[in-house]
C-alpha positions in Angstrom: -31.0 3.5 -116.0 -30.5 5.7 -111.9 -32.4 2.9 -110.0 -29.6 0.7 -112.0 -26.2 2.5 -111.2 -28.0 3.0 -107.6 -28.1 -0.8 -106.6 -24.5 -1.2 -108.4 -23.0 1.5 -106.0 -25.2 -0.9 -103.1 -24.1 -3.5 -104.2 -20.2 -2.1 -103.7 -20.7 -1.0 -100.8 -21.6 -3.8 -99.5 -18.6 -5.8 -101.3 -16.2 -3.6 -98.8 -18.2 -3.2 -95.8 -18.9 -7.3 -95.4 -15.1 -7.8 -96.3 -13.9 -5.3 -93.8 -15.9 -7.5 -90.9 -14.3 -10.7 -92.1 -11.0 -8.7 -92.5 -10.8 -6.5 -89.7 -10.7 -10.1 -87.4 -7.6 -11.8 -89.1 -5.4 -8.6 -86.7 -6.1 -10.9 -83.1 -5.1 -14.6 -84.3 -1.9 -13.6 -86.2 -1.2 -12.1 -82.4 -2.6 -15.2 -81.1 -0.6 -17.6 -82.7 2.2 -16.1 -82.1 3.1 -16.1 -86.4 3.8 -12.8 -88.7 0.8 -11.7 -90.3 2.0 -11.9 -93.2 1.6 -15.6 -92.6 -1.7 -14.7 -91.5 -2.1 -12.2 -94.3 -1.3 -14.9 -96.9 -3.4 -17.4 -95.3 -6.2 -16.0 -94.1 -6.5 -12.0 -95.2 -5.7 -13.0 -99.1 -8.7 -15.8 -99.0 -11.1 -13.6 -97.0 -10.5 -10.6 -99.6 -10.8 -13.3 -102.5 -14.8 -14.0 -101.5 -16.0 -11.2 -104.1 -14.1 -12.1 -107.0 -15.4 -15.4 -106.3 -18.9 -14.6 -105.8 -19.2 -12.1 -108.6 -18.0 -14.8 -111.0 -19.7 -17.7 -110.0 -22.3 -15.7 -110.0 -22.4 -14.3 -112.9 -21.7 -18.0 -114.6 -24.5 -19.6 -112.4 -26.2 -16.9 -115.5 -24.3 -18.3 -118.2 -22.0 -15.8 -118.4 -19.4 -17.2 -118.5 -17.1 -13.5 -119.8 -17.8 -12.1 -116.7 -16.0 -14.9 -114.6 -13.0 -15.3 -116.1 -12.9 -11.3 -117.1 -14.1 -10.2 -113.5 -10.4 -12.8 -112.1 -8.4 -11.7 -114.7 -9.3 -7.9 -114.2 -9.4 -8.1 -110.5 -6.3 -9.1 -110.1 -4.3 -7.2 -112.7 -6.1 -4.4 -110.8 -4.8 -5.5 -107.8 -1.2 -5.5 -108.9 -0.8 -2.7 -110.7 -3.2 -0.1 -109.4 -3.6 -1.4 -106.1 0.4 -1.5 -105.7 0.6 1.1 -108.3 -1.3 3.3 -105.5 0.7 2.1 -102.2 3.5 2.9 -103.5 2.4 6.6 -104.2 1.9 7.1 -100.6 4.7 5.5 -99.1 7.2 4.0 -100.8 7.8 0.0 -100.2 10.0 -2.3 -98.9 10.3 -5.7 -100.0 11.1 -8.9 -97.4 13.1 -11.9 -99.1 10.5 -13.9 -97.6 8.2 -11.6 -100.5 10.3 -12.0 -103.2 11.3 -15.3 -103.4 7.7 -16.3 -102.3 5.3 -15.1 -103.6 5.7 -12.8 -106.2 7.2 -15.8 -107.8 3.5 -18.0 -107.5 2.1 -15.5 -108.5 4.8 -15.1 -112.4 3.5 -19.2 -112.1 -0.3 -18.9 -110.7 -0.5 -16.8 -113.9 1.6 -18.6 -116.6 -0.3 -22.0 -115.2 -3.5 -20.6 -116.3 -2.4 -19.0 -119.6 -1.8 -22.6 -121.0 -5.0 -24.6 -119.8 -6.4 -21.5 -121.5 -4.9 -21.5 -124.5 -7.2 -24.4 -126.3 -10.1 -21.2 -125.8 -11.9 -24.0 -122.3 -10.9 -24.3 -119.3 -12.2 -27.5 -118.0 -13.1 -29.5 -114.9 -10.6 -31.1 -114.7 -8.1 -28.5 -115.2 -9.6 -26.3 -112.1 -9.2 -29.8 -110.4 -5.3 -29.1 -111.5 -5.6 -25.5 -109.9 -6.6 -25.9 -106.9 -3.7 -29.3 -106.7 -1.1 -26.3 -108.2 -2.5 -23.8 -104.4 -1.4 -26.7 -101.8 2.4 -27.1 -102.5 2.0 -22.8 -101.9 -0.2 -23.5 -98.8 2.5 -25.7 -97.0 5.3 -23.3 -98.1 3.3 -21.0 -95.8 2.3 -23.1 -92.8 6.0 -24.6 -92.5 6.7 -21.0 -92.1 3.7 -20.7 -89.7 4.7 -23.4 -87.7 8.9 -22.9 -87.2 7.2 -18.6 -86.5 5.5 -20.2 -83.5 7.8 -22.5 -82.2 10.3 -19.4 -82.0 7.5 -16.9 -80.1 8.1 -16.3 -77.0 4.7 -15.8 -76.3 2.0 -17.9 -76.1 -1.2 -18.3 -77.8 -3.6 -15.8 -75.9 -7.6 -15.9 -75.9 -9.4 -13.7 -78.1 -13.3 -13.6 -78.3 -14.6 -16.4 -80.0 -17.9 -15.8 -80.3 -17.4 -11.4 -81.5 -14.7 -12.8 -84.5 -17.2 -15.4 -85.8 -19.7 -13.6 -86.2 -18.3 -10.4 -87.7 -17.5 -12.8 -90.2 -21.0 -14.3 -91.2 -22.7 -10.7 -91.1 -19.6 -10.3 -93.6 -19.8 -13.2 -95.8 -23.4 -12.6 -95.3 -22.3 -9.3 -96.7 -20.0 -10.1 -100.3 -22.6 -13.0 -101.1 -25.5 -10.6 -100.9 -23.7 -7.7 -102.2 -22.3 -9.4 -105.1 -25.7 -10.9 -106.4 -27.4 -6.6 -106.4 -24.1 -5.7 -108.2 -24.4 -8.6 -110.5 -27.7 -8.2 -111.5 -27.8 -3.9 -111.8 -24.4 -4.1 -112.9 -25.2 -6.6 -116.2 -28.5 -4.0 -116.0 -26.1 -1.1 -116.5 -23.9 -2.7 -119.2 -27.0 -3.8 -121.5 -28.2 -0.1 -121.5 -24.8 1.3 -122.4 -24.3 -1.7 -125.2 -20.5 -2.4 -122.6 -19.6 -5.5 -123.9 -19.5 -9.3 -121.1 -15.2 -8.6 -121.5 -15.4 -5.4 -120.3 -17.6 -5.8 -117.7 -16.0 -8.5 -116.1 -12.9 -6.9 -117.2 -13.5 -3.6 -116.1 -16.2 -2.4 -113.7 -17.3 -5.9 -112.0 -13.0 -6.6 -111.6 -12.7 -3.0 -110.0 -14.9 -3.5 -107.3 -14.2 -6.1 -106.3 -10.4 -5.5 -106.4 -12.0 -3.0 -103.2 -11.6 -5.3 -100.1 -7.1 -5.5 -101.3 -6.6 -1.5 -101.7 -8.9 -0.9 -98.8 -6.2 -3.1 -96.7 -3.5 -2.8 -98.6 -3.6 1.1 -98.5 -4.4 0.4 -94.2 -1.1 -1.8 -93.8 1.1 1.5 -95.9 -0.6 4.0 -93.8 0.6 2.0 -90.8 3.9 1.2 -92.1 3.8 -2.2 -92.7 5.0 -3.4 -96.1 5.0 -6.9 -96.2 1.2 -7.4 -95.4 0.7 -4.7 -98.2 2.5 -6.7 -100.9 2.5 -9.5 -99.3 -1.9 -9.0 -99.4 -1.7 -8.2 -103.2 0.4 -12.0 -104.1 -1.2 -14.0 -102.0 -4.7 -12.8 -103.1 -3.7 -12.9 -106.8 -2.3 -16.9 -106.0 -5.8 -17.7 -104.3 -8.1 -16.1 -106.8 -5.8 -17.2 -109.7 -5.9 -20.9 -108.0 -8.7 -21.5 -106.2 -11.0 -18.8 -107.2 -10.8 -20.0 -111.0 -10.3 -23.3 -110.0 -13.6 -23.6 -108.0 -15.1 -22.2 -111.0 -14.3 -24.5 -113.7 -15.8 -27.3 -111.5 -19.1 -25.5 -110.7 -19.1 -24.8 -114.6 -16.7 -25.1 -117.4 -15.6 -21.8 -118.4 -15.1 -20.4 -122.7 -12.2 -18.6 -123.1 -12.7 -15.4 -124.8 -10.2 -15.0 -127.5 -9.1 -11.4 -126.2 -8.3 -13.4 -122.5 -6.3 -15.7 -124.0 -4.5 -12.7 -126.5 -4.1 -9.7 -123.9 -5.9 -10.2 -121.0 -3.7 -13.1 -119.6 -0.4 -12.3 -121.5 -0.5 -8.6 -120.3 -0.9 -10.3 -116.8 2.3 -11.9 -116.7 4.3 -9.0 -118.1 2.6 -6.8 -115.3 3.6 -9.4 -112.4 7.4 -10.0 -113.9 7.5 -6.5 -114.7 7.5 -5.5 -111.0 9.4 -8.6 -109.7 12.3 -7.0 -111.8 11.8 -3.4 -109.3 11.9 -5.4 -106.3 14.2 -7.4 -106.9 16.6 -4.4 -108.8 17.1 -2.8 -104.7 13.9 -5.2 -102.6 11.8 -1.6 -102.5 9.2 -0.3 -104.9 9.4 3.3 -105.2 7.2 6.1 -106.3 8.7 6.5 -110.1 8.2 2.3 -110.8 4.8 3.1 -108.9 3.8 6.0 -111.9 4.8 2.8 -114.8 3.0 0.6 -113.0 -0.1 2.8 -112.6 0.8 3.3 -116.6 0.0 -0.5 -116.9 -3.2 0.2 -115.4 -4.6 2.7 -117.9 -3.0 0.6 -120.9 -5.0 -2.3 -120.1 -8.1 -0.3 -119.2 -7.9 1.8 -122.6 -7.1 -2.0 -124.3 -10.7 -2.8 -123.6 -12.2 -0.3 -125.3 -9.0 1.4 -128.1 -8.0 -3.3 -129.0 -4.1 -2.8 -128.7 -2.3 -5.6 -131.4 -2.4 -9.2 -129.3 1.5 -9.5 -128.0 2.1 -12.3 -130.0 1.3 -10.3 -133.0 3.7 -7.8 -131.3 6.9 -10.3 -130.4 5.7 -11.6 -134.4 5.4 -15.3 -133.1 
């Protein structure tokens, strides 16, 4: 038991450290390309910080545990959307850029709804995985269009960066992420069996919180530096990539049987949280501390529901 706890902690630490190695090289890239950090956040940081979700979910599928795989994806998105955003807003209220409000927030709701729609039959097939990945392309194209316009209008030309340094740091970071994911998955599964915790709860809570550490670290760092666009942009862009590309790749690797608990509560609740945040940010383009406390309440309600099941949203709404 003690060995499993130690190994799980080591795996989570490697996930966090590896993501730090990878993402800390993105800042110089934004400056060298002459684009806003939000663009690099949407296309670079969000993708790289989602590597823990990808590796943990793929390793879980390889071991035949689809509940951990999908639960980790949905749970991680819920943690970043509610807990991470709330912590950052409690530290400093977040001003929402119009671009984030119009693009990233809308795509977050769209991607969550699309995943739920595909999962309604209780299974995510390989063809549906292809659909998820294809849906990510229009989002990328819209971000690239913005990046091109900004690069053309930038008064400064591109600046040289140390490719050897950035590439070696990225390789080391990816190695730490993959190794940490394997260690965390194996030791976490041992802990779950010992404590009698179901695979769904392990995926939705334990692994989801661990794999969200990169997003929490990046967002908090941006908050302390008063870069609100990066804070909320990273949360949204990471969730969009995780739900569409990470889940799509997992479906291509192996079709996923969707647990009823995810369809009846976890997935709809993620959509509700996305809509609530959209209402917050459209009311004044600002996420204040009172609204942050509401998001924390959402997270704790979600976490508690994994141990003390609440009525499904369908039954509450009378469907």
